[in-house]
Structures are given as C-alpha cells and as structure tokens.
All heavy atoms as atom14 arrays in JSON, in Angstrom:
{
  "sequence": "MERTWGLIDGVVANGQVEDEEALWNKVEARCAYLQTQPDLIRSHTLFHWWPGG",
  "atom14_mask": [
    [1, 1, 1, 1, 1, 1, 1, 1, 0, 0, 0, 0, 0, 0],
    [1, 1, 1, 1, 1, 1, 1, 1, 1, 0, 0, 0, 0, 0],
    [1, 1, 1, 1, 1, 1, 1, 1, 1, 1, 1, 0, 0, 0],
    [1, 1, 1, 1, 1, 1, 1, 0, 0, 0, 0, 0, 0, 0],
    [1, 1, 1, 1, 1, 1, 1, 1, 1, 1, 1, 1, 1, 1],
    [1, 1, 1, 1, 0, 0, 0, 0, 0, 0, 0, 0, 0, 0],
    [1, 1, 1, 1, 1, 1, 1, 1, 0, 0, 0, 0, 0, 0],
    [1, 1, 1, 1, 1, 1, 1, 1, 0, 0, 0, 0, 0, 0],
    [1, 1, 1, 1, 1, 1, 1, 1, 0, 0, 0, 0, 0, 0],
    [1, 1, 1, 1, 0, 0, 0, 0, 0, 0, 0, 0, 0, 0],
    [1, 1, 1, 1, 1, 1, 1, 0, 0, 0, 0, 0, 0, 0],
    [1, 1, 1, 1, 1, 1, 1, 0, 0, 0, 0, 0, 0, 0],
    [1, 1, 1, 1, 1, 0, 0, 0, 0, 0, 0, 0, 0, 0],
    [1, 1, 1, 1, 1, 1, 1, 1, 0, 0, 0, 0, 0, 0],
    [1, 1, 1, 1, 0, 0, 0, 0, 0, 0, 0, 0, 0, 0],
    [1, 1, 1, 1, 1, 1, 1, 1, 1, 0, 0, 0, 0, 0],
    [1, 1, 1, 1, 1, 1, 1, 0, 0, 0, 0, 0, 0, 0],
    [1, 1, 1, 1, 1, 1, 1, 1, 1, 0, 0, 0, 0, 0],
    [1, 1, 1, 1, 1, 1, 1, 1, 0, 0, 0, 0, 0, 0],
    [1, 1, 1, 1, 1, 1, 1, 1, 1, 0, 0, 0, 0, 0],
    [1, 1, 1, 1, 1, 1, 1, 1, 1, 0, 0, 0, 0, 0],
    [1, 1, 1, 1, 1, 0, 0, 0, 0, 0, 0, 0, 0, 0],
    [1, 1, 1, 1, 1, 1, 1, 1, 0, 0, 0, 0, 0, 0],
    [1, 1, 1, 1, 1, 1, 1, 1, 1, 1, 1, 1, 1, 1],
    [1, 1, 1, 1, 1, 1, 1, 1, 0, 0, 0, 0, 0, 0],
    [1, 1, 1, 1, 1, 1, 1, 1, 1, 0, 0, 0, 0, 0],
    [1, 1, 1, 1, 1, 1, 1, 0, 0, 0, 0, 0, 0, 0],
    [1, 1, 1, 1, 1, 1, 1, 1, 1, 0, 0, 0, 0, 0],
    [1, 1, 1, 1, 1, 0, 0, 0, 0, 0, 0, 0, 0, 0],
    [1, 1, 1, 1, 1, 1, 1, 1, 1, 1, 1, 0, 0, 0],
    [1, 1, 1, 1, 1, 1, 0, 0, 0, 0, 0, 0, 0, 0],
    [1, 1, 1, 1, 1, 0, 0, 0, 0, 0, 0, 0, 0, 0],
    [1, 1, 1, 1, 1, 1, 1, 1, 1, 1, 1, 1, 0, 0],
    [1, 1, 1, 1, 1, 1, 1, 1, 0, 0, 0, 0, 0, 0],
    [1, 1, 1, 1, 1, 1, 1, 1, 1, 0, 0, 0, 0, 0],
    [1, 1, 1, 1, 1, 1, 1, 0, 0, 0, 0, 0, 0, 0],
    [1, 1, 1, 1, 1, 1, 1, 1, 1, 0, 0, 0, 0, 0],
    [1, 1, 1, 1, 1, 1, 1, 0, 0, 0, 0, 0, 0, 0],
    [1, 1, 1, 1, 1, 1, 1, 1, 0, 0, 0, 0, 0, 0],
    [1, 1, 1, 1, 1, 1, 1, 1, 0, 0, 0, 0, 0, 0],
    [1, 1, 1, 1, 1, 1, 1, 1, 0, 0, 0, 0, 0, 0],
    [1, 1, 1, 1, 1, 1, 1, 1, 1, 1, 1, 0, 0, 0],
    [1, 1, 1, 1, 1, 1, 0, 0, 0, 0, 0, 0, 0, 0],
    [1, 1, 1, 1, 1, 1, 1, 1, 1, 1, 0, 0, 0, 0],
    [1, 1, 1, 1, 1, 1, 1, 0, 0, 0, 0, 0, 0, 0],
    [1, 1, 1, 1, 1, 1, 1, 1, 0, 0, 0, 0, 0, 0],
    [1, 1, 1, 1, 1, 1, 1, 1, 1, 1, 1, 0, 0, 0],
    [1, 1, 1, 1, 1, 1, 1, 1, 1, 1, 0, 0, 0, 0],
    [1, 1, 1, 1, 1, 1, 1, 1, 1, 1, 1, 1, 1, 1],
    [1, 1, 1, 1, 1, 1, 1, 1, 1, 1, 1, 1, 1, 1],
    [1, 1, 1, 1, 1, 1, 1, 0, 0, 0, 0, 0, 0, 0],
    [1, 1, 1, 1, 0, 0, 0, 0, 0, 0, 0, 0, 0, 0],
    [1, 1, 1, 1, 0, 0, 0, 0, 0, 0, 0, 0, 0, 0]
  ],
  "atom14_positions": [
    [[91.83, 94.19, 100.53], [90.96, 95.37, 100.52], [90.57, 95.83, 101.84], [90.49, 97.01, 102.15], [89.82, 95.17, 99.53], [88.85, 96.3, 99.44], [89.78, 97.77, 98.74], [88.68, 99.0, 99.14], [0.0, 0.0, 0.0], [0.0, 0.0, 0.0], [0.0, 0.0, 0.0], [0.0, 0.0, 0.0], [0.0, 0.0, 0.0], [0.0, 0.0, 0.0]],
    [[90.2, 94.85, 102.71], [89.69, 95.21, 104.02], [90.65, 95.99, 104.82], [90.26, 96.89, 105.46], [89.4, 93.87, 104.74], [88.69, 94.07, 106.09], [88.29, 92.8, 106.66], [87.83, 91.87, 105.94], [88.36, 92.73, 107.96], [0.0, 0.0, 0.0], [0.0, 0.0, 0.0], [0.0, 0.0, 0.0], [0.0, 0.0, 0.0], [0.0, 0.0, 0.0]],
    [[91.97, 95.77, 104.71], [92.94, 96.49, 105.48], [93.17, 97.91, 105.03], [93.58, 98.79, 105.67], [94.31, 95.78, 105.49], [94.17, 94.46, 106.26], [95.49, 93.8, 106.3], [96.5, 94.56, 106.8], [97.23, 94.57, 107.95], [96.75, 93.7, 108.82], [98.1, 95.35, 108.29], [0.0, 0.0, 0.0], [0.0, 0.0, 0.0], [0.0, 0.0, 0.0]],
    [[92.81, 98.2, 103.73], [92.96, 99.5, 103.16], [91.69, 100.34, 103.27], [91.67, 101.55, 103.06], [93.41, 99.48, 101.7], [92.41, 98.77, 100.91], [94.73, 98.74, 101.54], [0.0, 0.0, 0.0], [0.0, 0.0, 0.0], [0.0, 0.0, 0.0], [0.0, 0.0, 0.0], [0.0, 0.0, 0.0], [0.0, 0.0, 0.0], [0.0, 0.0, 0.0]],
    [[90.54, 99.74, 103.66], [89.29, 100.48, 103.69], [89.38, 101.66, 104.7], [88.85, 102.69, 104.47], [88.14, 99.54, 104.14], [86.8, 100.24, 104.18], [86.08, 100.46, 105.3], [86.24, 101.02, 103.19], [85.02, 101.13, 104.96], [85.05, 101.61, 103.69], [86.48, 101.26, 101.73], [84.22, 102.41, 102.93], [85.65, 101.99, 101.07], [84.5, 102.59, 101.65]],
    [[90.08, 101.42, 105.78], [90.27, 102.61, 106.75], [90.92, 103.76, 106.13], [90.64, 104.93, 106.59], [0.0, 0.0, 0.0], [0.0, 0.0, 0.0], [0.0, 0.0, 0.0], [0.0, 0.0, 0.0], [0.0, 0.0, 0.0], [0.0, 0.0, 0.0], [0.0, 0.0, 0.0], [0.0, 0.0, 0.0], [0.0, 0.0, 0.0], [0.0, 0.0, 0.0]],
    [[91.8, 103.58, 105.12], [92.34, 104.74, 104.49], [91.38, 105.54, 103.65], [91.6, 106.69, 103.31], [93.58, 104.28, 103.53], [94.77, 103.58, 104.32], [95.64, 102.94, 103.36], [95.34, 104.61, 105.22], [0.0, 0.0, 0.0], [0.0, 0.0, 0.0], [0.0, 0.0, 0.0], [0.0, 0.0, 0.0], [0.0, 0.0, 0.0], [0.0, 0.0, 0.0]],
    [[90.35, 104.88, 103.22], [89.35, 105.54, 102.39], [88.2, 106.0, 103.27], [87.78, 107.19, 103.24], [88.78, 104.53, 101.36], [89.95, 104.1, 100.47], [87.61, 105.14, 100.54], [89.56, 102.95, 99.55], [0.0, 0.0, 0.0], [0.0, 0.0, 0.0], [0.0, 0.0, 0.0], [0.0, 0.0, 0.0], [0.0, 0.0, 0.0], [0.0, 0.0, 0.0]],
    [[87.69, 105.09, 104.2], [86.57, 105.43, 104.98], [86.65, 106.62, 105.85], [85.79, 107.44, 105.99], [86.21, 104.16, 105.84], [85.01, 104.35, 106.7], [84.06, 104.74, 106.16], [85.08, 104.09, 107.87], [0.0, 0.0, 0.0], [0.0, 0.0, 0.0], [0.0, 0.0, 0.0], [0.0, 0.0, 0.0], [0.0, 0.0, 0.0], [0.0, 0.0, 0.0]],
    [[87.83, 106.82, 106.45], [88.06, 107.96, 107.36], [87.87, 109.29, 106.76], [87.26, 110.16, 107.23], [0.0, 0.0, 0.0], [0.0, 0.0, 0.0], [0.0, 0.0, 0.0], [0.0, 0.0, 0.0], [0.0, 0.0, 0.0], [0.0, 0.0, 0.0], [0.0, 0.0, 0.0], [0.0, 0.0, 0.0], [0.0, 0.0, 0.0], [0.0, 0.0, 0.0]],
    [[88.38, 109.38, 105.5], [88.25, 110.63, 104.82], [86.79, 110.87, 104.25], [86.27, 111.95, 104.36], [89.24, 110.64, 103.6], [89.03, 111.89, 102.7], [90.66, 110.71, 104.1], [0.0, 0.0, 0.0], [0.0, 0.0, 0.0], [0.0, 0.0, 0.0], [0.0, 0.0, 0.0], [0.0, 0.0, 0.0], [0.0, 0.0, 0.0], [0.0, 0.0, 0.0]],
    [[86.23, 109.82, 103.67], [84.89, 109.92, 103.14], [83.86, 110.07, 104.28], [82.92, 110.94, 104.14], [84.64, 108.64, 102.29], [83.22, 108.72, 101.76], [85.58, 108.63, 101.14], [0.0, 0.0, 0.0], [0.0, 0.0, 0.0], [0.0, 0.0, 0.0], [0.0, 0.0, 0.0], [0.0, 0.0, 0.0], [0.0, 0.0, 0.0], [0.0, 0.0, 0.0]],
    [[83.91, 109.35, 105.38], [82.94, 109.34, 106.33], [82.96, 110.7, 107.17], [81.85, 111.02, 107.71], [83.06, 108.22, 107.32], [0.0, 0.0, 0.0], [0.0, 0.0, 0.0], [0.0, 0.0, 0.0], [0.0, 0.0, 0.0], [0.0, 0.0, 0.0], [0.0, 0.0, 0.0], [0.0, 0.0, 0.0], [0.0, 0.0, 0.0], [0.0, 0.0, 0.0]],
    [[84.04, 111.32, 107.31], [84.07, 112.55, 108.06], [83.84, 113.8, 107.26], [84.12, 114.9, 107.66], [85.52, 112.64, 108.66], [85.82, 111.59, 109.68], [84.89, 111.14, 110.35], [87.08, 111.13, 109.71], [0.0, 0.0, 0.0], [0.0, 0.0, 0.0], [0.0, 0.0, 0.0], [0.0, 0.0, 0.0], [0.0, 0.0, 0.0], [0.0, 0.0, 0.0]],
    [[83.03, 113.64, 106.16], [82.65, 114.84, 105.37], [81.17, 114.75, 105.06], [80.45, 113.8, 105.38], [0.0, 0.0, 0.0], [0.0, 0.0, 0.0], [0.0, 0.0, 0.0], [0.0, 0.0, 0.0], [0.0, 0.0, 0.0], [0.0, 0.0, 0.0], [0.0, 0.0, 0.0], [0.0, 0.0, 0.0], [0.0, 0.0, 0.0], [0.0, 0.0, 0.0]],
    [[80.7, 115.77, 104.47], [79.25, 115.78, 104.01], [79.25, 115.76, 102.59], [80.02, 116.39, 101.86], [78.62, 116.95, 104.61], [78.5, 116.98, 106.06], [77.65, 118.21, 106.56], [77.56, 119.26, 105.86], [77.12, 118.11, 107.75], [0.0, 0.0, 0.0], [0.0, 0.0, 0.0], [0.0, 0.0, 0.0], [0.0, 0.0, 0.0], [0.0, 0.0, 0.0]],
    [[78.27, 115.07, 101.99], [77.96, 115.02, 100.61], [76.53, 115.32, 100.28], [75.7, 115.08, 101.09], [78.4, 113.7, 99.92], [79.88, 113.51, 100.0], [77.64, 112.61, 100.6], [0.0, 0.0, 0.0], [0.0, 0.0, 0.0], [0.0, 0.0, 0.0], [0.0, 0.0, 0.0], [0.0, 0.0, 0.0], [0.0, 0.0, 0.0], [0.0, 0.0, 0.0]],
    [[76.25, 115.96, 99.12], [74.89, 116.3, 98.78], [74.14, 115.11, 98.28], [72.98, 114.97, 98.48], [74.95, 117.3, 97.58], [75.59, 118.61, 98.0], [74.65, 119.37, 99.01], [73.48, 119.32, 98.75], [75.3, 119.99, 99.9], [0.0, 0.0, 0.0], [0.0, 0.0, 0.0], [0.0, 0.0, 0.0], [0.0, 0.0, 0.0], [0.0, 0.0, 0.0]],
    [[74.81, 114.07, 97.53], [74.09, 113.03, 96.99], [75.05, 111.8, 96.76], [76.24, 111.9, 97.08], [73.4, 113.34, 95.7], [74.35, 114.05, 94.71], [75.53, 113.75, 94.77], [73.9, 114.7, 93.88], [0.0, 0.0, 0.0], [0.0, 0.0, 0.0], [0.0, 0.0, 0.0], [0.0, 0.0, 0.0], [0.0, 0.0, 0.0], [0.0, 0.0, 0.0]],
    [[74.58, 110.7, 96.31], [75.37, 109.56, 96.01], [76.55, 109.83, 95.04], [77.64, 109.29, 95.21], [74.48, 108.39, 95.54], [75.23, 107.06, 95.46], [74.39, 105.96, 95.03], [73.17, 106.03, 94.98], [74.95, 104.91, 94.67], [0.0, 0.0, 0.0], [0.0, 0.0, 0.0], [0.0, 0.0, 0.0], [0.0, 0.0, 0.0], [0.0, 0.0, 0.0]],
    [[76.24, 110.62, 94.09], [77.28, 110.87, 93.04], [78.45, 111.6, 93.75], [79.6, 111.34, 93.51], [76.73, 111.75, 91.92], [77.79, 112.05, 90.85], [77.22, 112.8, 89.67], [75.97, 113.14, 89.64], [78.0, 113.23, 88.83], [0.0, 0.0, 0.0], [0.0, 0.0, 0.0], [0.0, 0.0, 0.0], [0.0, 0.0, 0.0], [0.0, 0.0, 0.0]],
    [[78.13, 112.64, 94.57], [79.21, 113.29, 95.32], [80.01, 112.38, 96.23], [81.22, 112.47, 96.34], [78.63, 114.38, 96.12], [0.0, 0.0, 0.0], [0.0, 0.0, 0.0], [0.0, 0.0, 0.0], [0.0, 0.0, 0.0], [0.0, 0.0, 0.0], [0.0, 0.0, 0.0], [0.0, 0.0, 0.0], [0.0, 0.0, 0.0], [0.0, 0.0, 0.0]],
    [[79.31, 111.37, 96.82], [79.97, 110.41, 97.59], [81.02, 109.6, 96.81], [82.14, 109.4, 97.25], [78.97, 109.44, 98.26], [79.54, 108.27, 99.0], [80.32, 108.73, 100.26], [78.4, 107.35, 99.48], [0.0, 0.0, 0.0], [0.0, 0.0, 0.0], [0.0, 0.0, 0.0], [0.0, 0.0, 0.0], [0.0, 0.0, 0.0], [0.0, 0.0, 0.0]],
    [[80.52, 109.11, 95.69], [81.39, 108.29, 94.85], [82.54, 109.13, 94.3], [83.62, 108.62, 94.08], [80.66, 107.63, 93.77], [79.87, 106.44, 94.24], [78.55, 106.31, 94.4], [80.4, 105.18, 94.81], [78.15, 105.1, 94.95], [79.27, 104.42, 95.27], [81.71, 104.74, 95.03], [79.51, 103.15, 95.8], [81.88, 103.5, 95.65], [80.76, 102.82, 95.98]],
    [[82.35, 110.41, 94.05], [83.43, 111.29, 93.61], [84.49, 111.35, 94.73], [85.68, 111.43, 94.42], [82.9, 112.68, 93.29], [82.14, 112.68, 91.91], [82.28, 111.77, 91.09], [81.25, 113.67, 91.8], [0.0, 0.0, 0.0], [0.0, 0.0, 0.0], [0.0, 0.0, 0.0], [0.0, 0.0, 0.0], [0.0, 0.0, 0.0], [0.0, 0.0, 0.0]],
    [[84.05, 111.49, 95.94], [85.01, 111.51, 97.11], [85.81, 110.22, 97.17], [87.05, 110.22, 97.41], [84.32, 111.77, 98.37], [83.92, 113.27, 98.61], [83.38, 113.38, 99.97], [84.41, 113.79, 100.92], [83.92, 114.32, 102.21], [0.0, 0.0, 0.0], [0.0, 0.0, 0.0], [0.0, 0.0, 0.0], [0.0, 0.0, 0.0], [0.0, 0.0, 0.0]],
    [[85.14, 109.07, 97.05], [85.77, 107.79, 97.09], [86.81, 107.72, 95.94], [87.95, 107.26, 96.1], [84.74, 106.66, 96.96], [85.47, 105.28, 96.79], [83.83, 106.65, 98.27], [0.0, 0.0, 0.0], [0.0, 0.0, 0.0], [0.0, 0.0, 0.0], [0.0, 0.0, 0.0], [0.0, 0.0, 0.0], [0.0, 0.0, 0.0], [0.0, 0.0, 0.0]],
    [[86.39, 108.1, 94.79], [87.25, 108.05, 93.59], [88.47, 108.93, 93.83], [89.56, 108.55, 93.47], [86.5, 108.48, 92.37], [87.27, 108.46, 91.05], [86.55, 108.82, 89.88], [85.31, 108.57, 89.82], [87.16, 109.43, 88.94], [0.0, 0.0, 0.0], [0.0, 0.0, 0.0], [0.0, 0.0, 0.0], [0.0, 0.0, 0.0], [0.0, 0.0, 0.0]],
    [[88.29, 110.13, 94.29], [89.44, 111.1, 94.48], [90.35, 110.49, 95.56], [91.63, 110.61, 95.42], [88.88, 112.44, 94.96], [0.0, 0.0, 0.0], [0.0, 0.0, 0.0], [0.0, 0.0, 0.0], [0.0, 0.0, 0.0], [0.0, 0.0, 0.0], [0.0, 0.0, 0.0], [0.0, 0.0, 0.0], [0.0, 0.0, 0.0], [0.0, 0.0, 0.0]],
    [[89.82, 109.88, 96.63], [90.7, 109.23, 97.59], [91.51, 108.06, 97.06], [92.68, 108.02, 97.34], [89.83, 108.88, 98.83], [90.64, 108.35, 100.01], [91.62, 109.42, 100.44], [92.33, 108.74, 101.69], [93.36, 109.37, 102.31], [93.78, 110.55, 101.94], [93.91, 108.82, 103.32], [0.0, 0.0, 0.0], [0.0, 0.0, 0.0], [0.0, 0.0, 0.0]],
    [[90.89, 107.29, 96.27], [91.54, 106.13, 95.7], [92.63, 106.62, 94.7], [93.74, 106.05, 94.66], [90.56, 105.22, 94.98], [89.48, 104.26, 96.04], [0.0, 0.0, 0.0], [0.0, 0.0, 0.0], [0.0, 0.0, 0.0], [0.0, 0.0, 0.0], [0.0, 0.0, 0.0], [0.0, 0.0, 0.0], [0.0, 0.0, 0.0], [0.0, 0.0, 0.0]],
    [[92.35, 107.69, 93.95], [93.38, 108.23, 93.07], [94.55, 108.76, 93.83], [95.72, 108.56, 93.48], [92.71, 109.37, 92.23], [0.0, 0.0, 0.0], [0.0, 0.0, 0.0], [0.0, 0.0, 0.0], [0.0, 0.0, 0.0], [0.0, 0.0, 0.0], [0.0, 0.0, 0.0], [0.0, 0.0, 0.0], [0.0, 0.0, 0.0], [0.0, 0.0, 0.0]],
    [[94.31, 109.34, 94.98], [95.39, 109.85, 95.85], [96.21, 108.63, 96.29], [97.39, 108.63, 96.33], [94.86, 110.7, 96.99], [95.87, 110.87, 98.04], [96.92, 111.74, 97.88], [95.88, 110.13, 99.24], [97.95, 111.94, 98.87], [96.83, 110.24, 100.28], [97.84, 111.15, 100.04], [98.78, 111.34, 101.06], [0.0, 0.0, 0.0], [0.0, 0.0, 0.0]],
    [[95.52, 107.62, 96.83], [96.24, 106.45, 97.39], [97.07, 105.72, 96.36], [98.09, 105.13, 96.63], [95.18, 105.54, 98.07], [94.52, 106.04, 99.35], [93.4, 105.14, 99.76], [95.54, 106.25, 100.48], [0.0, 0.0, 0.0], [0.0, 0.0, 0.0], [0.0, 0.0, 0.0], [0.0, 0.0, 0.0], [0.0, 0.0, 0.0], [0.0, 0.0, 0.0]],
    [[96.74, 105.92, 95.12], [97.49, 105.2, 94.06], [98.88, 105.95, 93.95], [99.86, 105.24, 93.49], [96.8, 105.34, 92.69], [95.6, 104.31, 92.61], [94.94, 104.45, 91.22], [94.88, 105.4, 90.6], [94.5, 103.21, 90.76], [0.0, 0.0, 0.0], [0.0, 0.0, 0.0], [0.0, 0.0, 0.0], [0.0, 0.0, 0.0], [0.0, 0.0, 0.0]],
    [[98.94, 107.03, 94.49], [100.25, 107.85, 94.38], [101.05, 107.63, 95.67], [102.09, 108.23, 95.88], [100.09, 109.33, 94.16], [99.54, 109.86, 95.4], [99.23, 109.6, 92.92], [0.0, 0.0, 0.0], [0.0, 0.0, 0.0], [0.0, 0.0, 0.0], [0.0, 0.0, 0.0], [0.0, 0.0, 0.0], [0.0, 0.0, 0.0], [0.0, 0.0, 0.0]],
    [[100.54, 106.75, 96.58], [101.15, 106.44, 97.91], [101.5, 105.03, 98.07], [100.96, 104.39, 98.95], [100.25, 106.92, 99.0], [99.85, 108.46, 98.91], [101.01, 109.38, 98.95], [101.9, 109.25, 99.86], [101.08, 110.31, 98.03], [0.0, 0.0, 0.0], [0.0, 0.0, 0.0], [0.0, 0.0, 0.0], [0.0, 0.0, 0.0], [0.0, 0.0, 0.0]],
    [[102.45, 104.42, 97.27], [102.68, 103.01, 97.41], [103.22, 102.58, 98.76], [102.86, 101.51, 99.24], [103.61, 102.78, 96.29], [104.3, 104.01, 95.96], [103.23, 105.03, 96.27], [0.0, 0.0, 0.0], [0.0, 0.0, 0.0], [0.0, 0.0, 0.0], [0.0, 0.0, 0.0], [0.0, 0.0, 0.0], [0.0, 0.0, 0.0], [0.0, 0.0, 0.0]],
    [[103.99, 103.41, 99.38], [104.46, 103.0, 100.65], [103.39, 102.95, 101.77], [103.4, 102.05, 102.6], [105.61, 103.96, 101.17], [106.83, 103.96, 100.3], [107.12, 102.83, 99.77], [107.55, 104.89, 100.24], [0.0, 0.0, 0.0], [0.0, 0.0, 0.0], [0.0, 0.0, 0.0], [0.0, 0.0, 0.0], [0.0, 0.0, 0.0], [0.0, 0.0, 0.0]],
    [[102.44, 103.81, 101.65], [101.31, 103.79, 102.57], [100.49, 102.6, 102.38], [100.12, 101.85, 103.33], [100.4, 105.02, 102.42], [99.19, 105.12, 103.29], [99.58, 105.15, 104.78], [98.39, 106.35, 102.91], [0.0, 0.0, 0.0], [0.0, 0.0, 0.0], [0.0, 0.0, 0.0], [0.0, 0.0, 0.0], [0.0, 0.0, 0.0], [0.0, 0.0, 0.0]],
    [[100.22, 102.2, 101.05], [99.39, 101.03, 100.82], [100.24, 99.83, 101.25], [99.61, 98.84, 101.85], [99.16, 100.91, 99.24], [98.24, 102.12, 98.81], [98.5, 99.6, 98.89], [96.92, 102.19, 99.47], [0.0, 0.0, 0.0], [0.0, 0.0, 0.0], [0.0, 0.0, 0.0], [0.0, 0.0, 0.0], [0.0, 0.0, 0.0], [0.0, 0.0, 0.0]],
    [[101.5, 99.76, 100.92], [102.28, 98.61, 101.3], [102.36, 98.51, 102.78], [102.26, 97.29, 103.34], [103.69, 98.79, 100.78], [104.55, 97.62, 100.78], [105.93, 97.81, 100.14], [105.7, 98.09, 98.73], [106.09, 99.27, 98.16], [106.52, 100.25, 98.79], [105.89, 99.49, 96.81], [0.0, 0.0, 0.0], [0.0, 0.0, 0.0], [0.0, 0.0, 0.0]],
    [[102.26, 99.51, 103.63], [102.37, 99.32, 105.09], [101.07, 98.76, 105.65], [101.01, 98.27, 106.75], [102.6, 100.77, 105.72], [101.47, 101.6, 105.59], [0.0, 0.0, 0.0], [0.0, 0.0, 0.0], [0.0, 0.0, 0.0], [0.0, 0.0, 0.0], [0.0, 0.0, 0.0], [0.0, 0.0, 0.0], [0.0, 0.0, 0.0], [0.0, 0.0, 0.0]],
    [[99.95, 98.81, 104.78], [98.69, 98.24, 105.26], [98.46, 96.85, 104.64], [97.48, 96.12, 105.07], [97.56, 99.18, 104.76], [97.41, 100.28, 105.77], [98.31, 101.46, 105.76], [96.51, 100.5, 106.78], [97.9, 102.26, 106.58], [96.88, 101.75, 107.24], [0.0, 0.0, 0.0], [0.0, 0.0, 0.0], [0.0, 0.0, 0.0], [0.0, 0.0, 0.0]],
    [[99.19, 96.43, 103.68], [98.93, 95.19, 102.92], [100.15, 94.24, 102.96], [99.86, 93.04, 102.5], [98.52, 95.45, 101.48], [99.56, 96.16, 100.82], [97.23, 96.27, 101.44], [0.0, 0.0, 0.0], [0.0, 0.0, 0.0], [0.0, 0.0, 0.0], [0.0, 0.0, 0.0], [0.0, 0.0, 0.0], [0.0, 0.0, 0.0], [0.0, 0.0, 0.0]],
    [[101.28, 94.64, 103.28], [102.43, 93.76, 103.23], [102.42, 92.83, 104.46], [102.71, 93.39, 105.56], [103.72, 94.56, 103.11], [104.98, 93.69, 102.88], [104.94, 92.87, 101.55], [106.19, 94.6, 102.86], [0.0, 0.0, 0.0], [0.0, 0.0, 0.0], [0.0, 0.0, 0.0], [0.0, 0.0, 0.0], [0.0, 0.0, 0.0], [0.0, 0.0, 0.0]],
    [[102.18, 91.59, 104.33], [102.2, 90.67, 105.42], [103.49, 89.92, 105.43], [103.91, 89.32, 104.46], [101.07, 89.66, 105.25], [99.71, 90.29, 105.14], [99.03, 90.31, 103.96], [99.07, 90.84, 106.29], [97.82, 90.97, 103.82], [97.83, 91.42, 106.18], [97.22, 91.46, 104.94], [0.0, 0.0, 0.0], [0.0, 0.0, 0.0], [0.0, 0.0, 0.0]],
    [[104.24, 90.09, 106.55], [105.6, 89.41, 106.7], [105.45, 87.89, 106.51], [106.41, 87.27, 106.11], [106.16, 89.76, 107.97], [105.52, 89.2, 109.2], [104.33, 89.7, 109.8], [105.77, 88.08, 109.94], [103.97, 88.96, 110.76], [104.83, 87.97, 110.9], [0.0, 0.0, 0.0], [0.0, 0.0, 0.0], [0.0, 0.0, 0.0], [0.0, 0.0, 0.0]],
    [[104.33, 87.27, 106.79], [104.15, 85.83, 106.76], [103.71, 85.33, 105.4], [103.72, 84.18, 105.09], [103.15, 85.39, 107.8], [101.93, 86.24, 107.84], [101.69, 87.24, 108.69], [100.76, 86.04, 107.11], [100.42, 87.78, 108.44], [99.79, 87.01, 107.43], [100.4, 85.16, 106.02], [98.6, 87.15, 106.81], [99.18, 85.36, 105.46], [98.3, 86.22, 105.87]],
    [[103.36, 86.24, 104.47], [102.78, 85.86, 103.15], [104.02, 85.5, 102.28], [105.06, 86.19, 102.22], [102.08, 87.06, 102.51], [101.33, 86.64, 101.36], [101.74, 86.75, 99.98], [100.01, 86.1, 101.27], [100.77, 86.28, 99.17], [99.71, 85.9, 99.94], [99.1, 85.68, 102.16], [98.48, 85.27, 99.49], [97.89, 85.17, 101.8], [97.64, 84.97, 100.41]],
    [[103.98, 84.37, 101.51], [105.05, 84.04, 100.62], [105.48, 85.14, 99.75], [104.67, 85.77, 99.09], [104.49, 82.89, 99.88], [103.39, 82.24, 100.61], [102.8, 83.53, 101.39], [0.0, 0.0, 0.0], [0.0, 0.0, 0.0], [0.0, 0.0, 0.0], [0.0, 0.0, 0.0], [0.0, 0.0, 0.0], [0.0, 0.0, 0.0], [0.0, 0.0, 0.0]],
    [[106.77, 85.53, 99.68], [107.19, 86.62, 98.94], [107.01, 87.99, 99.56], [107.44, 89.01, 99.05], [0.0, 0.0, 0.0], [0.0, 0.0, 0.0], [0.0, 0.0, 0.0], [0.0, 0.0, 0.0], [0.0, 0.0, 0.0], [0.0, 0.0, 0.0], [0.0, 0.0, 0.0], [0.0, 0.0, 0.0], [0.0, 0.0, 0.0], [0.0, 0.0, 0.0]],
    [[106.44, 87.95, 100.75], [106.17, 89.24, 101.5], [107.22, 89.55, 102.38], [107.5, 90.57, 102.91], [0.0, 0.0, 0.0], [0.0, 0.0, 0.0], [0.0, 0.0, 0.0], [0.0, 0.0, 0.0], [0.0, 0.0, 0.0], [0.0, 0.0, 0.0], [0.0, 0.0, 0.0], [0.0, 0.0, 0.0], [0.0, 0.0, 0.0], [0.0, 0.0, 0.0]]
  ]
}
C-alpha cells in the first residue's frame, strides 16, 4: 500500500474539499479509477526480487 499511496495522495492533496465526506469521495473515486489501471498498479508493486514476481 505504501508504494501506491503516491498515486492517490497526489490527486487528492492537490485539490480542495468542503468537508471530510468530500475528501473520502475523492479518495474513493481515485481508488475506483486505479482499479481499472492494473499495469500502473503493477509498476508500483511488482518487485523483481519477490518470489513469483
């Protein structure tokens, strides 16, 4: 998770929100988008040294 946080944080932190609910809505929307980007996630999480990686 730590390696993928930058994919979420950059989009969420660079915007303004009215309240906590709006913040979580942005996080949720970004996570939903990232679920459609397996290659992007893989590029941040696939470790060549990990067994099976």
